[in-house]
C-alpha positions in Angstrom: 0.0 0.0 0.0 1.6 3.3 -1.1 2.1 6.2 1.3 0.2 8.7 -0.8 -3.0 6.7 0.0 -2.5 7.4 3.7 -5.0 9.6 5.4 -4.1 12.7 7.4 -4.5 10.6 10.5 -1.9 8.1 9.4 0.5 10.7 8.3 0.2 12.6 11.6 0.8 9.4 13.6 3.9 8.7 11.6 5.1 12.3 12.0 4.8 12.1 15.7 6.6 8.7 15.8 3.6 6.8 17.2 3.5 4.3 14.3 5.8 3.2 11.5 5.1 3.5 7.8 5.0 -0.3 7.7 2.3 -0.4 10.4 0.3 2.2 8.5 0.5 0.3 5.3 -0.6 -2.9 7.0 -3.6 -1.1 8.6 -4.6 0.4 5.2 -4.4 -3.1 3.7 -6.6 -4.5 6.5 -9.0 -1.6 5.9 -9.2 -2.5 2.2 -9.8 -6.2 3.0 -12.2 -5.9 5.9 -13.5 -2.4 6.1 -13.7 -0.3 9.3 -12.2 3.0 10.4 -8.5 3.3 10.1 -8.1 4.5 13.7 -10.0 1.5 15.1 -7.8 -0.8 13.0 -4.6 0.8 14.3 -5.8 0.4 17.9 -7.1 -3.1 17.3 -3.8 -4.3 15.8 -1.9 -2.8 18.8 -0.1 -0.2 16.7 -1.2 2.8 18.7 -2.8 3.6 22.1 -6.4 4.8 22.0 -5.7 8.0 23.9 -2.9 8.9 21.5 -5.2 8.4 18.6 -8.1 10.4 20.1 -5.7 13.2 21.1 -4.8 13.7 17.4 -8.5 13.4 16.3 -9.6 16.0 18.8 -6.8 18.3 17.8 -7.6 18.0 14.1 -11.4 18.4 14.6 -10.8 21.2 17.1 -12.9 19.4 19.7 -12.5 19.0 23.4 -11.0 15.6 24.6 -13.2 13.9 27.2 -10.2 12.3 28.9 -8.8 15.7 29.8 -12.0 16.9 31.4 -13.6 13.7 33.0 -13.9 15.1 36.5 -15.3 18.4 35.2 -17.8 16.6 33.0 -18.7 14.4 36.0 -19.6 17.5 38.0 -21.7 18.9 35.2 -23.4 15.6 34.5 -27.2 15.5 34.3 -28.2 11.9 34.8 -31.8 12.5 33.5 -30.4 13.1 30.0 -28.7 9.7 29.9 -31.8 8.0 31.3 -33.7 9.1 28.1 -31.8 6.3 26.3 -31.4 2.6 26.9 -27.9 1.6 28.1 -27.5 -0.7 25.1 -28.2 2.3 22.7 -25.5 4.4 24.4 -23.0 1.5 24.3 -23.7 0.4 20.7 -23.5 3.9 19.2 -20.8 5.1 21.7 -22.2 8.4 22.9 -23.3 9.9 26.2 -25.2 13.1 26.9 -23.5 15.2 29.6 -25.7 18.3 30.2 -28.0 20.7 28.5 -27.6 24.5 29.1 -29.1 27.3 27.2 -30.1 25.0 24.3 -26.6 23.6 24.0 -26.2 19.9 24.5 -22.8 18.6 25.6 -22.3 15.0 24.5 -19.5 12.5 24.6 -19.0 10.8 21.2 -16.4 8.3 20.0 -17.0 9.1 16.4 -17.9 12.7 15.8 -19.1 11.9 12.2 -21.5 9.1 13.1 -24.9 10.1 11.6 -26.8 7.7 13.7 -25.8 9.5 16.9 -27.0 12.8 15.3 -30.3 11.2 14.4 -30.8 9.8 17.9 -30.0 13.1 19.6 -32.3 15.0 17.3 -35.2 12.5 17.8 -34.9 12.9 21.6 -34.0 16.6 22.0 -35.1 18.3 18.9 -33.0 20.9 17.1 -30.4 22.0 19.5 -26.8 23.2 19.3 -24.7 20.1 20.0 -21.3 20.5 21.4 -19.4 17.2 20.8 -16.6 16.1 23.0 -14.5 13.4 21.5 -14.3 10.5 24.0 -12.7 7.1 24.1 -14.8 4.0 25.0 -13.3 4.2 28.5 -14.5 7.7 28.9 -18.0 6.7 27.8 -17.9 3.7 30.1 -16.8 5.9 33.0 -19.9 8.1 32.5 -22.1 5.1 31.9 -21.2 3.5 35.2 -21.4 6.8 37.0 -25.1 7.0 36.1 -26.2 3.4 35.6 -24.1 1.3 37.9 -26.7 0.5 40.5 -29.3 -0.2 37.9 -26.9 -2.5 36.0 -26.2 -4.4 39.1 -29.8 -4.7 39.9 -30.6 -5.9 36.4 -27.7 -8.4 36.5 -28.9 -9.9 39.7 -32.7 -9.6 39.4 -33.5 -9.0 35.8 -34.8 -12.5 35.0 -36.8 -12.6 38.2 -38.5 -9.3 37.5 -39.5 -10.4 34.0 -40.2 -14.0 34.6 -40.0 -15.1 38.3 -41.0 -18.7 37.6 -37.9 -19.1 35.4 -35.6 -17.8 38.1 -33.7 -20.2 40.4 -33.6 -17.5 43.2 -36.3 -19.6 44.9 -34.9 -23.1 45.2 -38.2 -24.9 45.8 -41.6 -23.4 45.2 -44.3 -24.0 47.8 -46.0 -26.4 45.4 -42.8 -28.4 45.0 -42.2 -28.5 48.8 -45.7 -29.9 49.3 -45.2 -32.4 46.5 -41.9 -33.7 47.9 -43.2 -33.8 51.5 -46.2 -35.9 50.3 -43.9 -38.3 48.4 -41.7 -38.7 51.5 -44.6 -39.2 53.8 -46.3 -41.7 51.5 -43.1 -43.6 51.1 -42.5 -43.7 54.8 -46.0 -44.8 55.4 -45.8 -47.6 52.8 -42.4 -48.7 54.1 -43.8 -48.9 57.6 -46.8 -51.0 56.6 -45.2 -53.0 53.7 -41.4 -52.8 54.0 -40.6 -55.6 51.5 -43.1 -54.3 48.9 -42.0 -50.7 49.4 -38.3 -51.6 48.9 -39.2 -53.7 45.9 -41.0 -50.9 44.1 -38.3 -48.5 45.1 -35.8 -50.8 43.4 -38.1 -51.2 40.4 -38.3 -47.4 39.9 -34.7 -46.6 40.1 -33.6 -49.6 38.1 -36.0 -48.6 35.3 -34.8 -45.0 35.6 -31.1 -46.0 35.3 -31.9 -48.2 32.3 -33.9 -45.5 30.6 -31.1 -43.0 31.2 -28.3 -45.1 29.8 -30.5 -46.2 26.8 -31.4 -42.6 26.1 -27.7 -41.6 26.0 -27.0 -44.6 23.8 -29.6 -43.6 21.3 -28.4 -40.0 21.3 -24.8 -41.1 20.7 -25.8 -43.4 17.8 -27.9 -40.6 16.1 -25.1 -38.1 16.8 -22.5 -40.3 15.2 -24.1 -39.6 11.8 -24.4 -35.8 12.2 -20.9 -34.7 11.1 -22.2 -32.8 8.1 -24.9 -31.0 9.9 -24.0 -27.3 10.5 -20.7 -28.2 8.9 -18.7 -25.1 7.8 -16.0 -25.9 5.3 -12.7 -24.1 4.8 -13.8 -23.0 1.4 -16.8 -21.2 2.9 -14.5 -19.5 5.4 -12.1 -18.4 2.6 -15.0 -17.0 0.7 -16.2 -14.6 3.4 -16.3 -10.9 2.5 -14.8 -9.5 5.7 -16.5 -6.1 5.0 -19.8 -7.9 6.0 -18.6 -9.3 9.2 -20.4 -7.8 12.2 -18.9 -6.7 15.5 -18.4 -9.7 17.7 -18.6 -9.3 21.4 -16.5 -11.7 23.6 -17.3 -11.9 27.3 -14.4 -13.3 29.3 -15.4 -13.8 33.0 -12.3 -14.3 35.1 -12.0 -14.7 38.9 -8.8 -15.5 40.7 -7.0 -16.5 37.5 -3.7 -14.7 37.4 -1.8 -17.9 36.4 -3.6 -18.3 33.0 -4.2 -14.7 31.9 -1.2 -14.6 29.6 -2.3 -17.8 27.8 -5.8 -16.5 27.6 -4.8 -13.3 25.9 -2.6 -15.1 23.5 -5.5 -17.4 22.5 -7.9 -14.5 21.9 -5.3 -12.7 19.8 -5.0 -15.8 17.7 -8.7 -15.6 16.6 -9.0 -15.1 12.9 -11.4 -12.2 12.9 -10.8 -8.5 12.0 -9.3 -7.1 15.2 -11.2 -3.8 14.9 -14.5 -5.7 14.9 -13.8 -7.6 18.1 -15.5 -6.3 21.3 -13.5 -8.1 24.0 -14.8 -7.5 27.5 -12.8 -8.9 30.5 -15.2 -9.3 33.4 -13.3 -8.9 36.7 -14.7 -8.9 40.3 -13.7 -5.5 41.6 -11.8 -7.0 44.6 -9.8 -9.5 42.5 -6.7 -7.2 42.4 -4.2 -10.0 41.6 -6.0 -11.1 38.4 -6.6 -7.4 37.4 -2.9 -6.6 37.9 -1.8 -9.7 35.9 -4.2 -8.7 33.0 -2.8 -5.2 33.0 0.8 -6.5 32.9 -0.1 -8.7 29.9 -0.9 -5.5 27.9 -3.9 -6.7 25.8 -4.9 -4.5 22.7 -6.1 -1.1 23.8 -9.6 -1.6 22.4 -10.2 -4.5 24.7 -12.2 -3.5 27.8 -11.8 -4.2 31.5 -15.2 -4.3 33.2 -15.2 -4.3 37.0 -18.2 -6.1 38.5 -19.4 -4.4 41.7 -19.3 -6.6 44.8 -22.8 -8.1 45.3 -24.5 -11.5 45.8 -24.7 -14.0 44.3 -21.0 -13.8 43.3 -21.4 -16.0 40.2 -20.2 -16.2 36.6 -23.8 -15.6 35.1 -24.2 -12.4 37.2 -20.9 -11.1 35.8 -22.0 -12.0 32.3 -25.3 -10.2 32.8 -23.4 -7.1 33.8 -21.0 -7.4 30.9 -23.8 -8.0 28.5 -25.1 -4.5 29.2 -21.8 -3.1 27.8 -21.5 -5.4 24.9 -22.0 -3.7 21.5 -21.7 -6.7 19.1 -24.4 -8.2 16.9 -23.0 -11.7 17.9 -21.6 -12.7 21.2 -19.7 -15.6 22.7 -18.2 -16.5 26.1 -14.7 -17.8 26.8 -13.4 -19.1 30.1 -10.1 -18.2 31.6 -8.3 -21.4 30.3 -9.9 -21.6 26.9 -8.1 -22.1 23.7 -10.6 -21.8 20.8 -9.8 -22.8 17.3 -8.8 -19.7 15.4 -11.6 -19.8 12.8 -14.4 -20.4 15.4 -16.0 -16.9 15.2 -16.1 -17.1 11.4 -17.7 -20.5 11.5 -20.3 -19.3 14.0 -21.0 -16.3 11.7 -21.5 -18.5 8.7 -23.6 -21.0 10.7 -26.0 -18.2 11.6 -26.1 -17.0 8.0 -27.1 -20.5 6.9 -29.7 -21.1 9.6 -33.2 -19.8 10.1 -34.3 -17.2 12.6 -35.3 -19.8 15.2 -31.7 -20.8 15.7 -30.3 -18.3 18.2 -27.2 -20.1 19.5 -24.5 -22.4 18.3 -22.5 -24.5 20.8 -19.0 -25.3 19.9 -17.5 -28.6 21.0 -15.3 -28.6 24.1 -12.3 -30.8 24.7 -9.1 -30.9 26.6 -5.5 -30.1 25.7 -4.0 -31.8 28.7 -5.8 -35.2 28.4 -2.6 -37.2 29.0 -1.8 -35.6 32.4 -3.2 -38.6 34.4 -6.0 -41.2 34.6 -8.5 -38.6 35.7 -7.9 -36.3 32.8 -8.1 -39.3 30.4 -11.5 -40.3 31.8 -12.7 -36.7 31.7 -11.6 -36.4 28.1 -13.6 -39.5 27.2 -16.7 -38.1 28.8 -16.4 -34.7 27.1 -15.7 -36.4 23.8 -18.9 -38.5 23.7 -20.9 -35.6 25.3 -19.9 -32.9 22.7 -19.1 -35.1 19.7 -22.0 -37.6 20.0 -24.7 -36.7 22.5 -25.2 -33.0 21.8 -25.3 -33.6 18.0 -27.9 -36.3 18.7 -30.0 -33.9 20.7 -29.7 -31.4 17.8 -30.6 -33.9 15.2 -33.7 -35.0 17.1 -34.7 -31.3 17.8 -34.6 -31.8 21.6 -33.5 -29.2 24.2 -29.8 -28.8 24.3 -28.1 -27.9 27.7 -25.4 -25.5 26.7 -21.8 -25.8 27.8 -20.4 -23.0 30.0 -18.2 -21.6 27.2 -18.0 -21.2 23.5 -21.7 -20.8 23.0 -22.3 -18.2 20.3 -25.5 -16.1 20.4 -27.4 -13.6 18.5 -27.1 -10.9 21.1 -30.6 -9.4 20.5 -32.2 -12.8 21.1 -30.1 -13.4 24.1 -31.4 -10.2 25.7 -34.9 -11.2 24.7 -34.5 -14.5 26.5 -33.6 -12.6 29.7 -29.9 -13.6 29.5 -28.4 -15.8 32.2 -29.9 -16.7 35.6 -27.4 -15.5 38.2 -28.8 -17.9 40.8 -28.3 -21.0 38.7 -24.8 -22.4 38.9 -25.2 -24.1 35.5 -26.7 -21.0 33.9 -25.6 -22.4 30.5 -27.8 -25.6 30.7 -30.7 -23.6 32.0 -30.5 -21.1 29.2 -30.5 -23.9 26.6 -33.6 -25.4 28.1 -35.3 -21.9 28.4 -34.5 -21.1 24.7 -36.2 -24.3 23.7 -39.2 -23.5 25.8 -39.5 -20.1 24.2 -39.6 -21.7 20.7 -36.0 -21.2 19.7 -33.4 -23.8 18.8 -29.7 -24.3 19.7 -27.4 -25.9 17.1 -23.9 -27.4 17.4 -20.9 -26.1 15.5 -18.0 -28.0 14.0 -15.4 -26.1 16.0 -13.6 -27.0 19.2 -12.4 -25.0 22.2 -9.7 -26.7 24.2 -9.8 -26.4 27.9 -7.8 -27.5 30.9 -9.1 -30.8 32.3 -9.0 -31.0 36.1 -6.0 -33.2 37.0 -6.6 -33.0 40.8 -9.4 -35.1 42.3 -10.6 -32.5 44.9 -10.7 -29.8 42.2 -12.7 -32.2 39.9 -15.2 -33.0 42.7 -15.7 -29.2 43.3 -16.4 -28.6 39.7 -18.6 -31.6 39.1 -20.6 -31.0 42.2 -21.4 -27.5 41.0 -22.5 -28.8 37.6 -24.8 -31.4 39.2 -26.2 -28.8 41.6 -26.9 -26.6 38.7 -28.6 -29.5 36.9 -30.8 -30.0 40.0 -31.7 -26.3 39.9 -32.5 -26.4 36.2 -34.6 -29.5 36.7 -36.6 -27.8 39.5 -37.1 -24.6 37.7 -38.5 -26.1 34.5 -40.7 -28.5 36.5 -42.5 -25.8 38.3 -45.4 -25.9 35.8 -44.9 -29.3 34.1 -48.1 -29.1 32.0 -47.2 -25.7 30.7 -43.7 -26.9 30.0 -45.0 -29.9 28.0 -47.2 -27.5 26.0 -44.1 -25.5 25.1 -41.6 -28.2 24.3 -43.8 -31.3 23.7 -43.6 -34.6 25.5 -40.2 -35.4 23.9 -38.7 -32.2 25.3 -40.2 -32.8 28.7 -38.9 -36.4 28.7 -35.4 -35.1 27.9 -35.5 -32.8 30.9 -36.5 -35.6 33.2 -34.0 -38.2 31.9 -31.1 -36.2 30.7 -31.1 -33.5 33.4 -32.9 -34.7 36.5 -32.5 -38.4 35.8 -28.7 -38.1 35.4 -28.3 -36.6 38.8 -30.8 -39.0 40.5 -29.1 -42.1 39.1 -25.7 -40.8 40.2 -27.1 -40.5 43.7 -28.6 -44.0 44.1 -27.0 -46.3 41.5 -23.9 -47.2 43.6 -26.1 -48.3 46.5 -28.2 -50.5 44.3 -25.0 -52.0 42.8 -23.6 -52.7 46.2 -26.9 -54.2 47.4 -27.3 -56.4 44.4 -23.7 -57.6 44.3 -23.7 -58.2 48.0 -26.8 -60.4 47.6 -25.2 -62.3 44.6 -22.0 -63.0 46.3 -23.1 -63.6 49.9 -26.1 -65.8 49.2 -27.9 -64.1 52.1 -31.6 -65.0 52.2 -32.7 -61.5 53.4 -33.1 -60.0 49.9 -34.5 -63.1 48.3 -38.1 -61.9 48.7 -37.7 -59.2 46.1 -34.7 -60.2 44.0 -36.5 -62.6 41.8 -38.4 -62.5 38.5 -38.6 -59.3 36.6 -36.7 -57.3 39.2 -33.8 -59.8 39.2 -33.7 -59.6 35.4 -33.7 -55.7 35.4 -31.0 -55.6 38.1 -28.8 -58.0 36.2 -29.4 -56.1 33.0 -28.4 -52.8 34.7 -25.3 -54.2 36.4 -24.0 -55.9 33.3 -25.6 -54.3 30.2 -25.9 -50.9 31.7 -22.2 -50.7 32.7 -21.3 -52.2 29.4 -23.1 -49.4 27.6 -21.3 -46.9 29.7 -18.0 -48.4 28.8 -19.1 -48.6 25.1 -20.1 -44.9 25.0 -16.7 -44.0 26.5 -15.0 -46.3 23.9 -16.7 -44.8 20.8 -15.8 -41.3 22.1 -12.3 -41.7 20.8 -13.0 -42.2 17.1 -14.0 -38.8 15.9 -10.8 -37.3 17.3 -8.7 -40.4 16.9 -7.8 -40.5 20.6 -7.1 -44.2 20.3 -4.7 -44.3 23.2 -7.6 -43.6 25.5 -9.7 -46.7 24.6 -8.3 -48.9 27.3 -9.3 -46.3 30.0 -12.9 -46.7 29.0 -12.9 -49.9 31.1 -12.6 -47.6 34.2 -15.9 -45.9 33.4 -17.7 -47.6 36.4 -15.1 -46.2 38.7 -15.5 -42.8 37.1 -19.3 -43.2 37.7 -18.6 -43.7 41.4 -16.7 -40.4 41.5 -19.6 -38.6 39.9 -21.8 -40.2 42.6 -19.6 -38.7 45.3 -20.0 -35.3 43.6 -23.7 -35.8 43.3 -24.1 -36.2 47.0 -22.1 -33.0 47.6 -24.3 -31.3 45.1 -27.5 -32.4 46.9 -26.1 -31.2 50.2 -25.2 -27.8 48.8 -28.6 -27.5 47.1 -30.1 -27.2 50.6 -27.1 -25.7 52.5 -25.7 -23.2 50.0 -27.6 -23.3 46.7 -26.1 -20.3 45.0 -22.5 -20.8 46.0 -20.2 -20.9 43.0 -17.6 -23.7 43.6 -14.5 -22.2 42.1 -12.5 -24.4 39.8 -8.7 -23.8 40.0 -6.9 -23.5 36.7 -3.3 -23.5 35.7 -2.5 -26.8 37.3 -1.1 -28.4 34.1 2.1 -27.6 32.2 0.6 -29.1 29.0 0.2 -26.8 26.0 -2.3 -27.3 23.2 -0.6 -28.4 20.0 -1.5 -28.2 16.4 -2.5 -31.9 16.2 -5.3 -31.5 18.8 
């Protein structure tokens, strides 16, 4: 790109020694290929600091610079003016009205030539003299939080409850559910007192059938999912044919809490994304008291157009609450979430964009596959990788193919941001807000798809850490099960019997079988091996057959599912570890009991998963 094509802005930056001619030429080439404003490209590529750029723009346009007068503007601020607009409108169009005096409106703008801002101001205030003050996104956010912080916190915590209280997990059990469970317990105790043998027999019948139904359901999903490789498939040719001028702004929420060890890797992974840097709206979501992680992120020096959002201290202190707060400040058309240890494939955002282009309006989210880059750390990480592989490579595609509700994973789910807001965003009281949101989307008549892209995460290689994480997941599944069973008949009307059955078996049934199956295995094996006559009154006939079927065939299917998990990714070295699946199941049972305890004792507590425990790096063959 020749220098004579450079704008005044580029030439001025070179003259002041802020960028090189080579950097300007590269930015101009990117502008030609992808569109966008030259200044945004220079900042996004890391060639210049935002404040340096805006200082030159303010000087050229003979405008005041907001960064120089923040405290003065704060004193002049009239909050009523800002309240005449939605927060999202101010964020998307990057402006903020300061005050109105003698028919002169002072307003922060990040782009003084944006006609949409002029249109919005004229619609709201009529024909006034407008004094524009050039302001960075940080300046606008400073004013935004000065006026709206309390409202944003309240919305992040209570927004879903205000709009749809029956879909909020802020109440663990409704009064109707409490009465129902008390009646079940009382009736069971009464029958056990009068007819102990018969009561135990039917109890065993129920849970054996539930276990068998659960494992068969997963088996069917996996078989169906194994044939779905071409569904929602995005090819390299399609990616190469993208006109990058048409790519929308893509918001990325990155909730991090006590993660200083992995910040450097995270920033490197996000920089590696193949998407125009000026069209990325990256928002790091920090708890305001997490000074160690904040300091580590500052030292890592991410691009200057990435945003640091500080979540005010409030309860519940959960990831979904942080995401709700960050969503208010997201300005993209599409949005995804990445966790602190995530390493998404570079083309994932483009694949998600194309998937939305090819889908109908009812599809509002695509879930990328998740897997692990440190699968060979130890036996636990190998078993964890087998589980994730059949979950994301087989079962979720099976749910998608059968048009059943899909419980989302906690990361790498890609949304149409407008529809996400329409859904009420995440439930801050649900510790698997992702699974809940997937079920809620289905109940509202929308669909979730799966995407042929993978994000690599860090598998827990420490048992106590794994138990903490898994107990949170299972507690969240219990919350999701309870929330969507508050009005079962209405839920069936929304999702159909198949969708309702999926909730019972896939969400509630999974936790319930983890809670009780080991006890039944022990009871049955003890009876088989000891020859004791005490259980002979109910271990005969159909119950004996079902118990044998579950013990042998049920565990065989569990091992089989873990075995087929290796084939799509060619993780053949893990096959032998599938034989340990029954032991892995027992670990999940231990986590399930912890989850059940916490559901009553501390339902909204977010069990923190420690990351950075592995030295393994993702490699190009993963």
